[in-house]
Structure formats: C-alpha cells, structure tokens
C-alpha angles and dihedrals in degrees: 000000000000122000092252093052090048090053092049090049093050091050096045087233095169093057100034090238131118112227115226098242089056096053096099092044090048090054090054091050091048092054094045100045105059115100135183139155096189110140094010102088127086096194090224101149126079111239110258113233112208106238121244110250111225113218127218121225108240130208090272092055094252124139100241122202123192122213124180116193114209145147118263145161124260127184103224098154118041112273096002131099124219123203105234140164126236148156115253088346143035098281135018116346144255124286114257117208132190140156131243106272095027119133106224138182132186127204105207112190117191113214092159120116093250141032118281139158137219120227122195098223111213095003118133105227142124116294093243089061096043097097098227127142091293091065104057120171114216119216110279094017131112125221116204113195120174135184145148117262103241105170140080124265114298145146107254132166144205131225141150118286106181113153111265092353103070096101095054095044095050091044092054089058117268108138140103145164128268111196122199120201132192139180095256093057092043089058092060122090093240124138104269111161102115112232092006110064096346105066128181116218115191106189118204139150132219141184116221133194118228090262090057097253120136115267106218096177109128093028089127101028098293115170110001101324117140098182103035132259117355116188131204094213117077120210123196114195087346093303129115127220094006138182130192129205116212129193103186134078092231123039127185117215121198103207122201123179096213095165125124096234112341120116113211124207098196125205142122127278091234090051093239121169122251133182124245106215103166141019132195099306102032149292124348119232091246135012113263119213112225142161097196132031123186117211123184120201112300096018121123134196138175118218132180118215131190120222134194123221115275098003128134122209135174124230104216140188107225129196105293122233093232099154127217133079111358094230095045088049090053092047088051091056097260093133096047125114122198134176105225108181140354113225117203118195120210119248089248119035128202110244114252127208113256116267107259118245090224122045119173138342092256114203111266122239102281123234113244118251091204122049101206113078123227108237128201135170126216109215121185095293109352146051116252089347091296127122119222115276118187090207095053125084109207099188139018112206130188107247112252093014131131119229135178111236120192116197121185126190101216095171131079101249133078122267138166132204129230126182125199121210095023147062125218145195117225106236100183144341115222088342095308129105113269120259112266093255089060096056120104129046118325140163100198129046137175116244112195125211108285090009132128130202129194117206135192100215121200108200125206123256093236111118124206124154096195110031114071137205119224136235119192150139108279093214088105099216088055091050092049091047090060106275094137138095139187137232136179127213113219131184123222088252093054097041094097088060094060107124114267095247088061097043123106126016109356132163090230098054116113100183 
C-alpha cells in the first residue's frame, strides 16, 4: 500500500470519519499542515509583468510566435539564486496574444535537459496540435504546431503536459498566458491596456530550501500529502513578495491558478467587493459582484476592482471552502491564508468608464445531441478505477456534438476536472444549480470530496481517429499518478476509419 493510501486509510477519508487509533496521528497532522504568511511580507519587489511576445508574419501569412524553453536562475529569496525553467527567460514565459480568426503558429524549441511538451490549455484546436503527452519535444528539437483561432475572447494559458512529468515541469517554472481577443470584447468599455489597467496575475506556490533551491519533496505525494506539493512561498507572475502600483480607478485582473495543487480563495483583506466579468472560456453576460472567488488549479477568471486615490490594499488567499473531511481539507491547504500582492493606488487616479451592466452575448447552455449521459467516477487517484494508459481510448465522441458528462468524486480527497478539446456549461453540482460564479462556459471545474458535477460538453468539430484529447484531474500529482483518460472526436465521414478495436458496440462510444 502506498504512503498516500495508508494516510487515507488512517484518516477514514472515504467515510469522513477519524478512526480512534489515528487520533494522535491526526493531531500531529493538524498541527503540521496549517500555513500562513500573513504579517511576514514586506512587499518590497515590484510585480513582474510577463512581456507580450510579438509575432512575425511568416510566408504562409500566419502569426508566428517563437518560444525557447531553457533552464535559468531566478532570485526568489534575497541574495540567493534558484535554478528554474522558463520560456524565453528564466521563469514562466511571455504572454502570447491573438485575435479570433487569426492563423497562428508557434515554434517551441526545447533546450531543457529532458523531454517536455507544451499544451495550450483552453485553446480550441486539433488534437495533433494540442501539446499533450502525445506531442513530446525531445531536447534540442523544435515542435511547430499551427491552427486557426476559432473561439471568443478569453484568458488561456500554456504549460507542459508530459506524461508523469507534468507536475515537476510546471513547478520548475514553464507556464505563460495566451490571450484571445475579439471584436465584441473590444467594443466594451473594459480596462484593456496590458500591464497598466489590465494586469495578469499567475498565482503559484513553492517550497524553497535555505539556499534558495526548489524543494521538490512531496511532488508525488511524499510525506503525508494527499493533493501533491503545497508550498509556503507564494509567487505571483514568478515574483516573490510583490507590490503593484495602479493609476486607474478601475483595474482588470486576469487571474490564473497556475499552482500544482493549491486551491486559492481570492479576495481582499478589507473585504471589498469586486466584479467577476469572465471565467475560463470568456466573458460572462453580466458582471457578478463578489467578495471571494475560489479557483482550483488550471481555472482562470477576470475581475474588475475599483480603487480610491492613495489607498493600499492586500490581495489575499483566504481559507478555501473545499468540502470533505475537515482534516483532509486542512492537509489539502483548505485552512491556509496567504497574502498574495500589495496594491498601491496613486494619489491621483485616471477616471475609468463605468463597468457596463451587459457584457457579451455568452453562449447559451447547449442542448445535448445524445440523450444518455456519460458517467465517470473519480476515485482517490484514478477514473473508474483505471490508471491512465496512453494506448487506450476511453471515449469516442461525434465531432461537433454536445454530450452530458456526469463526474462523481467518490473518494475522500479534493479533485478537479479539466477537458481538452471542448468547453462546457456546469448544469448542476450535487443535483443543485451551480453557484452564479460557475455559470458560463468553462473548461476546468472543482469537484469536492463526495461531490458530483453534471456538464453539458460542447465538443470541437475537428475529427481525428488516431490522435486523442485528454481529460484529467488538474491537481498535477493526481494527473501524473494516472488520473487521466483519452477521447477522440470523429466525424460521420471518418467513422469507418475508427481502429478495429474501437469499432462496434463499445462503452466509450458517444455516437
């Protein structure tokens, strides 16, 4: 039995009860698992803003971006250097930006010491260009995906997705944003000056040794972790202990939870209200006033915040309402509190247009094209008690179709669910309508212990009988441990070409 399964057994995670013999051990875990940095930061470092990467237009008329992945050195703690990985720099990567309808290409050169891949999280593109584990990039080689941007404006991101190595590669620093623009969003009076009143915030955590080097213990459930590595140092845009100066009344923040396992419940220390204007896949139809917003790994959100001249306010990660057993929740970081960023408003602020009461014509919940739902269970570290197999296709889906997927977390630990090659609407959570902040199109959703979500999934029209898309838990240690599956999208024309072992009646067919 693995360490993580022993821990779950001792804690009675599946039942939500603590067994008596484990009470003393549970007390030890309780004392050891709480984390906070409140009151310890000086906010001495200016927030890094990932630079926009300008493309070149190639001979085929595509906007071509160039990313070079390499090892570098980053000063995270004062006076110490940390070996990190990045794209076009020592940590993280530049922001790529394109418009709906653009034809784009990316040259990804791997100068790292081992194979990796780069996945375009949330991007609607053919499976062969998706950058999952089937598109590895060997050291010294260049991968050249290309596609047409066929989705509405959204905050997307890119990160490694190599089978069983995703957690380590993201943790070491390879990640960046990919912003999509469109005419509808451009017509709205939203803050839009990148790095001025439109600010990216990539939230991550790290553990560091005293010499500044990355501590990777617990990456794959070392110690008593149930969700993977949880760090006690918070990085924002790859920077530690940051502050941001703002000069406008309204500021738009593009939030990305880029952590391996940590769930952030984002709000402000003074409990001020902010407006949620967009989720994973694009703008909401109306702004939603909130004071807290929970984001599990891989989720994105855009919020607009009002500031007063001369004020200082802290962006904070509060204890997250993760559900489940109280001790498991604490071990998974659900009781932690972290200051993330100090925001300093100028003494005189530029006036901002009022936030519009209507935003975009968000896509409605689509009607399913197949009546029978596809049901899956998330056990502790696998789907339907099966470990990921790169040679197995778990589902065949009709290209361009809409299916209902029901995912139940039958174990005692937190998970979330991310789907490549599709966007979905959350229909219900444990049989109840989703909370308002979960409405609209998404591609990643939190699934609490004992919880169940029902999704209306709109699949892409791209057809490929051999190259799959992935679905997985985006807690990266869970993904690497085998909590991932594969599906292909196939058109009616291509259906006769489906490999023989998938032809005929099959539990994974969604035709």
